[in-house]
Every structure is written in structure tokens, then in C-alpha cells.
C-alpha positions in Angstrom: 11.5 79.5 -142.6 12.7 76.0 -141.5 9.9 74.2 -139.6 7.4 76.9 -140.1 4.8 74.5 -141.4 4.7 72.5 -138.1 3.5 75.4 -136.0 -0.1 74.6 -134.8 -2.9 76.6 -136.5 -4.1 77.9 -133.1 -0.7 79.5 -132.5 -0.6 81.0 -135.9 -4.0 82.5 -135.4 -2.9 84.2 -132.2 0.2 85.6 -133.9 -1.7 86.9 -136.9 -4.3 88.4 -134.5 -1.6 90.6 -133.0 -0.4 91.6 -136.4 -3.8 92.7 -137.7 -3.0 96.4 -136.9 0.4 96.1 -138.6 -0.6 95.5 -142.2 2.9 95.3 -143.8 4.1 92.8 -141.3 1.0 90.7 -141.6 1.3 90.6 -145.3 4.9 89.6 -145.1 4.1 86.8 -142.6 1.4 85.5 -145.0 4.1 85.0 -147.6 6.3 82.8 -145.5 4.8 79.5 -146.8 1.7 77.9 -148.1 0.4 77.0 -144.6 0.9 80.5 -143.3 -0.6 82.0 -146.3 -3.7 79.9 -146.1 -4.1 80.4 -142.4 -3.7 84.2 -142.6 -6.3 84.5 -145.4 -8.7 82.3 -143.5 -8.5 84.4 -140.3 -7.5 87.9 -141.4 -8.8 88.1 -145.0 -10.7 91.3 -144.3 -7.5 93.1 -143.3 -5.2 91.5 -145.9 -7.6 92.5 -148.7 -6.5 96.1 -148.2 -3.0 95.2 -149.2 -4.1 93.6 -152.4 -5.8 96.0 -154.7 -7.5 93.3 -156.8 -9.6 92.4 -153.7 -10.6 95.9 -152.5 -13.1 96.5 -155.2 -15.1 93.6 -153.9 -15.2 94.6 -150.2 -18.7 95.5 -149.1 -18.3 95.2 -145.4 -15.7 96.5 -143.0 -14.9 95.6 -139.4 -13.4 98.0 -136.8 -10.0 96.6 -137.3 -10.2 97.1 -141.1 -11.4 100.7 -140.7 -8.6 101.6 -138.3 -5.9 99.8 -140.3 -7.3 101.2 -143.5 -7.2 104.8 -142.2 -3.7 104.3 -140.8 -2.3 103.2 -144.2 -4.5 105.5 -146.3 -6.3 102.6 -147.9 -9.9 103.2 -147.1 -10.5 105.0 -150.4 -9.6 101.8 -152.2 -13.0 100.3 -151.3 -15.7 101.9 -153.4 -18.4 99.4 -152.6 -18.6 99.5 -148.8 -22.2 99.2 -147.6 -21.7 97.9 -144.1 -19.5 99.2 -141.3 -19.1 97.4 -137.9 -17.3 99.2 -135.1 -18.5 97.4 -132.0 -17.0 97.9 -128.5 -14.6 100.7 -129.4 -14.2 103.2 -126.6 -11.1 105.2 -127.6 -12.2 107.2 -130.6 -12.8 110.9 -130.5 -15.5 112.6 -132.5 -12.8 114.1 -134.6 -11.5 110.6 -135.5 -15.1 109.5 -136.3 -15.5 112.5 -138.6 -12.3 111.7 -140.5 -13.3 108.1 -140.9 -16.8 108.8 -142.0 -15.6 111.5 -144.5 -13.8 108.9 -146.7 -15.4 108.7 -150.1 -15.5 104.9 -149.9 -18.2 105.2 -147.2 -20.5 107.5 -149.3 -22.9 104.7 -150.0 -22.9 103.3 -146.4 -26.2 101.7 -145.5 -25.6 99.7 -142.3 -23.7 101.1 -139.3 -23.1 99.1 -136.1 -21.7 101.0 -133.1 -23.0 98.6 -130.4 -21.3 98.9 -127.0 -19.3 102.0 -127.9 -20.5 103.3 -124.6 -17.8 105.9 -123.9 -17.2 107.4 -127.4 -20.6 107.6 -129.1 -22.7 110.6 -128.0 -24.9 113.3 -129.5 -22.0 114.8 -131.4 -21.3 111.5 -133.0 -24.9 111.2 -134.1 -24.7 114.7 -135.6 -21.8 113.6 -137.7 -23.7 110.4 -138.8 -26.9 112.3 -139.6 -25.0 114.9 -141.7 -22.9 112.4 -143.6 -25.2 109.5 -144.3 -28.6 111.1 -144.1 -29.8 109.9 -147.6 -28.5 106.3 -147.6 -28.5 104.9 -144.1 -31.1 102.2 -143.5 -29.8 100.5 -140.4 -28.1 101.7 -137.2 -27.2 99.9 -134.0 -26.3 102.0 -131.0 -27.2 99.5 -128.3 -25.5 100.3 -125.0 -24.4 103.8 -126.0 -25.5 105.3 -122.8 -24.3 108.9 -123.5 -26.9 109.3 -126.3 -29.8 111.5 -125.1 -33.3 111.8 -126.5 -32.6 115.2 -128.0 -29.6 114.0 -129.9 -31.2 110.9 -131.1 -34.3 112.6 -132.4 -32.9 115.8 -133.8 -29.6 114.5 -135.2 -30.5 111.0 -136.3 -34.2 110.4 -136.7 -35.1 113.7 -138.4 -32.1 113.6 -140.7 -32.0 109.9 -141.7 -35.5 109.5 -142.9 -34.9 106.2 -144.8 -34.0 104.2 -141.6 -35.6 100.8 -141.5 -33.8 99.1 -138.6 -33.0 100.9 -135.3 -31.4 99.2 -132.3 -31.3 101.3 -129.1 -31.5 98.7 -126.3 -29.5 99.9 -123.3 -29.7 103.6 -124.3 -31.2 104.4 -120.9 -31.5 108.1 -121.6 -34.1 107.5 -124.3 -37.8 107.3 -123.5 -41.2 108.1 -124.9 -39.8 111.0 -127.0 -37.5 108.7 -129.0 -40.2 106.2 -129.8 -42.7 109.0 -130.7 -40.2 110.5 -133.1 -39.5 107.2 -134.8 -43.2 106.5 -135.1 -44.0 110.0 -136.5 -41.1 110.2 -139.0 -40.2 106.6 -139.9 -43.6 104.9 -139.8 -43.6 104.1 -143.5 -40.1 102.5 -143.5 -39.4 101.1 -140.0 -39.3 97.3 -140.0 -37.0 96.3 -137.1 -36.7 98.1 -133.7 -35.7 97.2 -130.1 -36.8 99.3 -127.2 -34.3 101.0 -124.9 -35.7 99.3 -121.8 -35.3 102.4 -119.7 -37.5 103.6 -116.8 -38.3 106.6 -119.0 -40.6 104.4 -121.2 -44.3 104.6 -120.5 -47.5 103.4 -122.2 -47.6 106.6 -124.2 -44.5 105.8 -126.1 -45.3 102.1 -126.7 -48.8 102.9 -128.1 -47.2 105.1 -130.8 -45.7 101.9 -132.3 -49.2 101.2 -133.7 -48.3 103.6 -136.5 -45.4 101.4 -137.6 -47.5 98.9 -139.4 -44.6 97.5 -141.4 -42.7 96.2 -138.4 -41.3 92.7 -138.8 -39.2 92.5 -135.7 -40.0 94.0 -132.3 -37.8 93.7 -129.2 -39.6 94.5 -125.9 -37.1 92.8 -123.6 -37.1 94.1 -120.0 -40.0 96.5 -120.6 -41.8 97.2 -117.4 -44.7 99.7 -116.9 -45.7 100.9 -113.4 -49.3 101.2 -114.3 -51.9 98.8 -115.9 -52.3 101.1 -118.8 -49.2 99.5 -120.3 -51.3 96.4 -121.1 -53.7 98.4 -123.2 -50.8 100.1 -125.0 -49.1 96.8 -125.8 -52.4 95.4 -127.0 -52.9 98.4 -129.3 -49.4 98.2 -130.8 -49.4 94.4 -131.4 -53.0 94.4 -132.8 -51.9 97.1 -135.4 -48.5 95.6 -136.3 -49.8 92.3 -137.9 -46.6 91.8 -140.0 -44.4 91.1 -137.0 -42.4 87.9 -137.5 -40.0 88.1 -134.5 -41.1 89.2 -131.1 -38.9 89.3 -128.0 -40.7 89.6 -124.7 -38.0 88.3 -122.4 -38.3 89.5 -118.8 -41.2 91.7 -119.6 -42.9 92.7 -116.4 -46.2 93.3 -118.3 -46.4 90.0 -120.1 -49.8 88.5 -119.3 -52.0 85.7 -120.4 -54.4 88.1 -122.2 -51.5 89.8 -124.0 -50.2 86.4 -125.2 -53.6 85.6 -126.5 -53.6 89.0 -128.4 -50.2 87.9 -129.9 -51.7 84.6 -131.0 -54.7 86.2 -132.6 -52.9 89.2 -134.3 -49.6 87.8 -135.5 -50.2 84.9 -138.0 -46.7 85.4 -139.5 -44.9 85.0 -136.2 -41.7 82.9 -136.6 -39.7 83.7 -133.4 -41.1 84.2 -129.9 -39.0 84.7 -126.8 -40.7 84.4 -123.4 -37.8 83.6 -121.1 -38.0 85.3 -117.8 -41.6 86.4 -118.0 -43.7 86.2 -114.9 -44.2 82.5 -114.2 -47.9 82.9 -113.4 -48.6 84.6 -116.7 -47.3 82.2 -119.4 -49.9 79.5 -119.1 -51.1 76.4 -121.1 -54.1 78.4 -122.4 -51.9 81.1 -123.9 -49.3 78.7 -125.4 -52.0 76.4 -126.9 -53.5 79.4 -128.5 -50.1 80.5 -129.9 -49.4 77.0 -131.2 -52.9 76.8 -132.9 -52.8 80.3 -134.5 -49.1 80.9 -135.2 -48.4 77.9 -137.3 -45.3 79.4 -138.9 -43.4 79.4 -135.6 -39.8 78.3 -136.0 -38.2 79.2 -132.7 -39.8 79.3 -129.3 -38.1 80.2 -126.0 -40.1 79.3 -122.9 -37.2 78.9 -120.5 -38.3 79.0 -116.9 -42.1 79.1 -117.7 -42.8 76.6 -114.9 -46.6 76.6 -115.2 -46.5 75.0 -118.6 -47.5 71.3 -118.8 -47.5 68.6 -121.4 -50.7 70.0 -122.9 -48.6 72.9 -124.4 -46.2 70.5 -126.1 -49.0 68.3 -127.4 -50.4 71.5 -129.1 -47.0 72.4 -130.5 -46.6 68.8 -131.8 -50.0 69.0 -133.5 -49.8 72.5 -135.1 -46.2 73.9 -135.1 -45.1 71.9 -138.1 -42.3 74.4 -138.9 -40.8 74.5 -135.4 -37.0 74.2 -135.5 -35.8 75.3 -132.0 -37.5 74.7 -128.7 -35.9 75.9 -125.4 -37.8 74.7 -122.4 -35.2 74.6 -119.7 -36.6 74.6 -116.2 -40.1 73.8 -117.4 -40.4 71.4 -114.5 -43.9 70.1 -115.2 -43.0 68.8 -118.6 -42.8 65.0 -118.7 -42.4 62.1 -121.2 -45.8 62.6 -122.7 -45.0 66.2 -123.8 -41.5 65.4 -125.1 -42.8 62.4 -127.1 -45.5 64.6 -128.6 -42.8 66.5 -130.5 -41.6 63.4 -132.3 -43.3 64.2 -135.7 -42.2 67.8 -136.0 -40.1 67.4 -139.2 -37.8 70.4 -138.9 -37.1 70.3 -135.1 -33.3 70.3 -134.7 -32.6 72.0 -131.3 -34.2 70.8 -128.1 -33.3 72.0 -124.6 -35.0 70.2 -121.7 -32.3 70.9 -119.1 -33.4 70.4 -115.5 -36.8 69.1 -116.6 -36.4 66.4 -114.0 -39.6 64.4 -114.9 -38.1 63.4 -118.2 -37.0 59.8 -118.3 -35.6 57.4 -121.0 -39.1 56.9 -122.3 -39.5 60.5 -123.3 -36.0 60.7 -125.0 -36.6 57.5 -126.9 -40.0 58.8 -128.0 -38.6 62.1 -129.2 -35.6 60.6 -131.0 -36.9 57.4 -132.4 -40.5 58.3 -132.9 -41.7 55.6 -130.5 -42.1 55.2 -126.8 -40.6 51.8 -127.0 -37.0 50.8 -127.7 -37.7 47.1 -128.1 -38.2 47.2 -131.9 -35.3 47.4 -134.4 -34.5 51.0 -135.4 -35.5 50.2 -139.0 -39.1 49.7 -137.9 -39.4 53.1 -136.2 -41.1 56.0 -137.9 -38.8 58.7 -139.3 -40.6 61.7 -140.7 -37.7 64.1 -140.1 -36.6 66.6 -142.8 -33.8 68.0 -140.7 -30.8 66.6 -138.7 -30.6 67.1 -135.0 -28.1 69.9 -134.2 -28.4 70.4 -130.4 -29.6 68.0 -127.8 -29.6 69.4 -124.2 -30.6 66.8 -121.6 -28.5 68.3 -118.8 -29.6 67.4 -115.2 -32.4 65.1 -116.4 -31.3 62.9 -113.6 -33.5 59.9 -114.4 -31.8 59.3 -117.8 -29.8 56.0 -118.2 -27.9 54.2 -120.9 -31.2 53.6 -122.7 -31.1 57.3 -123.8 -27.6 57.0 -125.1 -28.7 53.9 -127.0 -31.4 56.0 -128.6 -28.8 58.4 -129.9 -26.7 55.4 -131.1 -29.7 53.9 -133.0 -30.6 57.1 -134.9 -30.1 56.9 -138.7 -27.1 58.8 -140.0 -29.1 61.5 -141.8 -30.9 62.3 -138.6 -27.7 63.3 -136.8 -25.5 64.4 -139.7 -25.3 67.9 -138.3 -25.3 67.1 -134.6 -22.8 69.5 -133.0 -23.8 69.8 -129.4 -24.9 67.3 -126.7 -25.3 68.2 -123.1 -25.6 65.4 -120.6 -24.3 67.2 -117.5 -25.5 65.8 -114.2 -26.9 62.6 -115.7 -25.2 60.5 -113.1 -26.7 57.1 -114.2 -24.8 57.0 -117.5 -22.1 54.3 -117.8 -18.7 54.4 -119.6 -19.7 51.4 -121.9 -22.7 53.1 -123.4 -20.9 56.4 -123.8 -17.9 54.9 -125.5 -20.3 53.0 -127.8 -21.8 56.3 -129.0 -18.4 58.0 -129.4 -16.7 55.2 -131.2 -19.5 54.5 -133.8 -18.2 57.5 -135.9 -15.4 55.2 -137.0 -17.8 52.9 -138.7 -18.5 53.6 -142.4 -22.3 53.6 -141.9 -22.3 55.9 -138.8 -21.2 59.5 -138.6 -23.1 60.4 -135.4 -20.3 62.1 -133.5 -17.8 63.0 -136.2 -19.1 66.6 -136.3 -19.6 67.0 -132.6 -18.1 70.3 -131.3 -19.5 70.5 -127.8 -20.0 67.6 -125.3 -20.8 68.3 -121.7 -20.4 65.3 -119.3 -19.7 67.3 -116.2 -21.0 65.8 -112.9 -21.7 62.5 -114.7 -20.4 60.6 -111.7 -20.9 57.2 -113.3 -18.4 58.1 -116.1 -15.6 59.2 -113.8 -13.8 55.8 -113.5 -13.3 55.8 -117.3 -12.4 59.5 -117.8 -9.1 58.8 -119.6 -10.8 56.4 -122.0 -13.5 58.9 -122.8 -11.0 61.6 -123.5 -9.1 59.3 -125.8 -12.3 58.4 -127.6 -13.3 62.0 -128.0 -9.8 62.8 -129.5 -10.0 59.9 -131.9 -13.5 60.1 -133.1 -14.6 63.7 -132.7 -12.1 65.7 -134.8 -14.1 68.9 -134.7 -14.5 68.9 -130.9 -14.0 72.4 -129.4 -15.0 71.9 -125.8 
């Protein structure tokens, strides 16, 4: 086709997206030219693989589009090695259609099934089909948001039939309560490693206390769990004390999160790598609790304390001293955090994601201390301490309104290996920044020894009123020096 090569990749992706359910036409379009062929295989390889038998034997995972297209063209049976099936957010399939899809011999060895957000079409009858078809092999199922599933169907058709399940995700299944958790704990206690709770009002302390039997749990999601009575605290203490192998714990927006519970977490979970505390009661997440977590959970890699407004610099000092494996720290809206706390994180060798948005006590001194390993920017960059093993990936200083060009200069002065993977910078609301300093940071990627912004994909300068006079120049600089910029 004359001129086919000049069509933008973005346009081709949109066109090929519409063709995914028309396999013959998609394959024909992929044969137009080298550019079209490469683009089609980059963005629709899972579907195109059906049309080329040499690829089907290697397919181990199928998306919803692949399944529906494969069934339409009678090609599902070409894939003998399928272990994972993802059919999220589909609301138009009948149970008869599910039964036809699941009956294909290519799915006989299916181990992982994801039906998240299939709110209208997944019900007890669907679970009956799943339990009868995959009872011996299924190890993971996700039915989050499938609100038609009831406790009877979940327990009798799934839990009691699929006795090798290791990972169960039922968040948003609001008809499930204590009975569902009690059944999982009674039948799957030897295999269950990952579970998230339904978060329904039907959950009580009786159900949560049963989790103490699942001593092999590695991931526990308690988001949104609220008990009406204080007995819930004892149930949570019992469960966490027994499940000492937990590595990931989500306690977002938990109504029963308390200082004493967090101390139990610190004392009982030495393997903890991920802890989510966003949205917990402000008065309960205290310095005492977080210092204890930092001291005892030394394997911590990701910590989310967004909105925990009672935390002070003392917590960050403890993290800087003990959490040597910390990679991601989200502390947006921790308004008591200041330069001392931020600078205390300077020697964490793996820290690559920092979010201090709306921590309005942060000034240039704190940013310079974090990035350059010194609270002074008067010395040459070569004399600063650099103990980092990881590149910065995300820096979020949004609405830290006291920041000036000195903070931008700190980014400019970073060694190339410290920002080789920098993909996101948020400076929204930093009204004191000037165009000269911003252009200096953007343009340094054109120098052989600096690649600070070449990989930048996200840059937020909204409401930076000091930059508005040079908006056109900044856009040109982004276009010229940030080739991977998305937004």
C-alpha cells in the first residue's frame, strides 16, 4: 500500500485494536508491510498467534480477547499448554458460553483463572462449572467484584471441590461473610498462601480469627475491614500472630487498625516486605508503631503511609537506620514530615520511589539531603556521598510549595547512574520554580555524560505559575529531549 509506512504507530494500534476480533482481517493487515507487521505483532501478538500454528504450542496464557476469538474460529484446541486464563470485566457471557469455553481440551491443565469485575455474568452456576471442570488443577482464582456470588455457591461449588487452591481473591464479593472464610480455613489451610477479604458487612471477628489456621499465608489483604465490636482487635491479633510467614499485608482504610495491632504486626511478621496503611485512622498510626515496624521488619521493601498525619521525622529516622531494603515510600499528606526526616533516608541504597506530595514543611534542604546525600549544595557533586545501588524511578514533590530552583539543581547534579531509570517527576504546585532551571534539567539529556531526562515518561508541572511565561519553550524542550514522554 503506497504510503502505508508513514501512518503513525498510535493510529495503527487503534486500527489493529478494532481488528482483534476479526482474526483473518488482522492477519491480512499484518502482512501489508514490515512496519505494519512489526506493530501488529507488538500489540496483538496474543491474538495473531492463533493464526500461526507454530506459535500456538508455546501459548501458556490467554486473554479474554484471545479466548473469544479462538472459540469463534475454532482455534482454542490448538493451544495444549494453557495454564492461565484472564477474562476480566466481561459482562455479556452466559453460563452456557462459559461451559463451552471451559470444556475445550486446551484448558484441561488450567491453573490460574481471573474473572475479576465480571459482575453481571459470574454467579453460583459459573462457579459450579469451574469446580466441576478444573477441580484437580486450579491453584488460583480471582472473582473480585463478582457481586452475584453467594456464600453457598462459593463454599459448596468452589472451595469444597477445588482443594488445591493456593490464591483466592474475593474483594468486593459483598455476599460473602464468615462462612466463606471459615470454609477456606477448614479446607484449604494447608495450601492457602494468598487471600483478600470480601470487605463486606457480613464479616465478623469469628471469620477473621479462623485465618489463624492458614499458617502458610504469604499475602493477606484486609482493606476496608471494619468490625462493630472491639472483639475484632483480638481476632486480628490472633490471626497475625499465627501467620508469621506473611510478606505482604494490606490494611488500607481498616477501621480496626490500632497502635497495638501494628505493634503485633512488627513483632510477629519478620518477613514482611509490603505494608499498606493508607486511609487508616489518623490517631492510630503513630511514631511508636512505625518505629517498631522499622526496627523489627528489616526486610520491608514498600511502605504506604499516605495520610498518616501523626507521623513525624522520628519515624523516617528509624526507617533510614533499619529499613535497608526499602524501595518505595509513599508519605503523601504526612504534614509533620520535615527536612530532617527526608534527609534521613539518604543512605537507603535501594530507595527508588519517594512520594512527599503536600508535605509542605519540606524545603530545598530536605530534597538536596535526600538526593545528594548532604544537606548542603555548596560542595561539588563529586564530593557528595553516593551509596545508592538503585536508580531513582519516581520523585513526587507535588505541592511542596517551598521548593525553589535549588531542588531542580539537585536533580541536575545527580550522577547519571542514579537517574538512569527516572521515569516520573511531579512538581505540580511548586510555584517558585523558574524556566531557566527547568530548561537546564530538560536539556541536559542531550549531553553525552547526562541522560537524566531521556527516559522520562511523566512530568507534571501544573500550577507552577513561575513557569507559565516560558510554556512554549518548555514544551519544545520536552519534545526534543524526552523522547519517551507519555504525559
